[in-house]
C-alpha positions as CSV (number, residue, x, y, z in Angstrom):
1,X,40.4,7.5,-26.0
2,X,37.9,7.1,-23.1
3,X,34.3,8.2,-22.5
4,X,32.5,9.3,-19.4
5,X,28.9,8.9,-18.8
6,X,26.7,12.0,-18.8
7,X,23.8,11.8,-16.4
8,X,21.0,14.3,-16.5
9,X,20.1,16.0,-13.2
10,X,16.8,14.8,-11.7
11,X,13.9,17.1,-12.7
12,X,11.7,16.6,-9.7
13,X,11.4,14.8,-6.4
14,X,10.6,11.1,-7.0
15,X,7.5,11.3,-4.8
16,X,6.0,8.8,-2.4
17,X,3.3,6.2,-2.2
18,X,0.0,7.8,-1.0
19,X,-3.2,6.3,0.3
20,X,-6.3,8.5,0.3
21,X,-10.1,8.4,0.3
22,X,-11.8,10.0,-2.7
23,X,-15.3,10.7,-3.8
24,X,-15.7,11.4,-7.5
25,X,-18.4,13.9,-8.3
26,X,-20.3,13.2,-5.1
27,X,-20.3,9.5,-5.5
28,X,-19.4,6.9,-2.9
29,X,-16.1,7.1,-1.0
30,X,-13.4,4.8,-2.3
31,X,-9.8,4.1,-1.3
32,X,-7.2,5.2,-3.8
33,X,-3.5,4.2,-3.9
34,X,-1.2,6.5,-5.8
35,X,2.3,5.4,-6.7
36,X,4.9,7.6,-8.5
37,X,5.6,6.0,-11.9
38,X,9.4,5.7,-11.1
39,X,8.6,3.8,-7.9
40,X,6.0,1.6,-9.6
41,X,8.5,0.6,-12.2
42,X,11.1,-0.3,-9.6
43,X,8.5,-2.4,-7.6
44,X,6.6,-4.0,-10.4
45,X,8.6,-3.7,-13.6
46,X,6.0,-4.0,-16.5
47,X,3.1,-5.5,-14.6
48,X,-0.3,-4.4,-15.9
49,X,-2.8,-6.4,-13.8
50,X,-3.0,-7.0,-10.1
51,X,-4.9,-8.7,-7.3
52,X,-5.5,-6.6,-4.2
53,X,-5.9,-8.5,-1.0
54,X,-7.1,-7.1,2.4
55,X,-5.5,-8.6,5.5
56,X,-7.5,-10.6,7.9
57,X,-6.8,-11.9,11.4
58,X,-3.0,-11.5,12.1
59,X,-2.6,-9.4,8.9
60,X,-5.5,-7.0,9.7
61,X,-4.7,-3.5,8.7
62,X,-2.6,-4.5,5.7
63,X,-3.2,-4.5,2.0
64,X,-1.3,-6.6,-0.5
65,X,-0.8,-5.5,-4.1
66,X,0.1,-8.6,-6.1
67,X,1.0,-8.5,-9.8
68,X,-0.6,-11.4,-11.8
69,X,-1.5,-11.9,-15.5
70,X,-5.1,-12.6,-14.6
71,X,-5.5,-9.9,-12.0
72,X,-8.9,-8.2,-11.2
73,X,-7.4,-4.7,-11.1
74,X,-5.8,-2.7,-13.9
75,X,-4.3,0.5,-12.5
76,X,-4.6,3.8,-14.3
77,X,-1.3,4.8,-15.8
78,X,-0.7,8.6,-15.9
79,X,2.4,10.5,-16.8
80,X,4.0,10.6,-13.3
81,X,1.6,8.4,-11.2
82,X,0.0,5.0,-11.3
83,X,-3.4,4.9,-9.5
84,X,-5.4,2.0,-8.0
85,X,-9.0,2.9,-7.2
86,X,-10.6,0.3,-5.0
87,X,-14.4,-0.3,-5.3
88,X,-16.8,1.0,-2.8
89,X,-16.6,-1.1,0.4
90,X,-18.3,-1.2,3.8
91,X,-14.9,-0.5,5.5
92,X,-13.9,2.6,3.5
93,X,-13.9,5.8,5.6
94,X,-16.6,8.2,4.6
95,X,-14.5,11.4,4.8
96,X,-11.5,12.8,3.0
97,X,-8.3,11.5,4.5
98,X,-4.8,10.9,3.2
99,X,-1.5,9.3,4.2
100,X,1.8,9.6,2.5
101,X,4.6,7.0,2.5
102,X,3.0,4.3,4.6
103,X,5.2,1.5,5.8
104,X,5.5,-1.3,3.2
105,X,7.5,-4.4,2.6
106,X,8.1,-6.8,-0.3
107,X,6.4,-10.2,-0.3
108,X,6.9,-13.3,-2.4
109,X,5.8,-13.3,-6.0
110,X,6.8,-9.6,-6.5
111,X,4.0,-8.4,-4.3
112,X,4.1,-5.6,-1.7
113,X,2.3,-5.4,1.6
114,X,1.3,-2.0,2.7
115,X,0.4,-1.1,6.3
116,X,-2.9,0.8,6.1
117,X,-3.2,4.1,8.1
118,X,-4.7,4.1,11.5
119,X,-7.6,6.1,10.3
120,X,-8.9,3.1,8.3
121,X,-10.4,1.8,11.6
122,X,-14.1,2.9,11.8
123,X,-13.8,4.2,15.4
124,X,-10.8,6.3,14.4
125,X,-12.2,7.9,11.2
126,X,-15.5,8.6,12.9
127,X,-13.7,10.4,15.8
128,X,-11.8,12.5,13.2
129,X,-15.1,13.3,11.4
130,X,-16.7,14.4,14.7
131,X,-13.7,16.6,15.6
132,X,-13.8,18.2,12.1
133,X,-17.5,18.9,12.5
134,X,-16.9,20.5,16.0
135,X,-14.1,22.8,14.6
136,X,-16.4,23.7,11.7
137,X,-19.2,24.7,14.1
138,X,-16.9,26.7,16.2
139,X,-15.6,28.6,13.2
140,X,-19.2,29.3,12.1
141,X,-20.3,30.6,15.5
142,X,-17.1,32.6,16.2
143,X,-18.4,35.9,14.8
144,X,-21.6,35.5,16.8
145,X,-19.7,34.9,20.0
146,X,-17.5,37.9,19.3
147,X,-20.6,40.1,18.8
148,X,-22.0,39.2,22.2
149,X,-19.0,40.5,24.2
């Protein structure tokens, strides 16, 4: 007599890693990294503490998440997502932005290196902010311009 494995159908899409800027209750803007729980388990197993390192010189524009027993960051574990909230920094964009599934690679020691989005550069996010303000002004004045015709 033999047995066959019964495998349940996946309930939902696995999701992707996401980097975004968030401001909690009007507080300072912070960078937030959200990783689906299933992906987090594949990448980091049972790790609970991490060091986060920002790239410099040749690694500028990259962020490393490194699991370590004496890490400075303890992520927030939710049902389907694991969240890292970085502290307020001088280089955090001061507007709401998001990027899904950024390029990443594994590094030694079980760490991963994530390529930060282009909008992390100050000139870039300020240009986005300026463009958003322009669109907002145009939408506000559209009824006035229509009334003049």
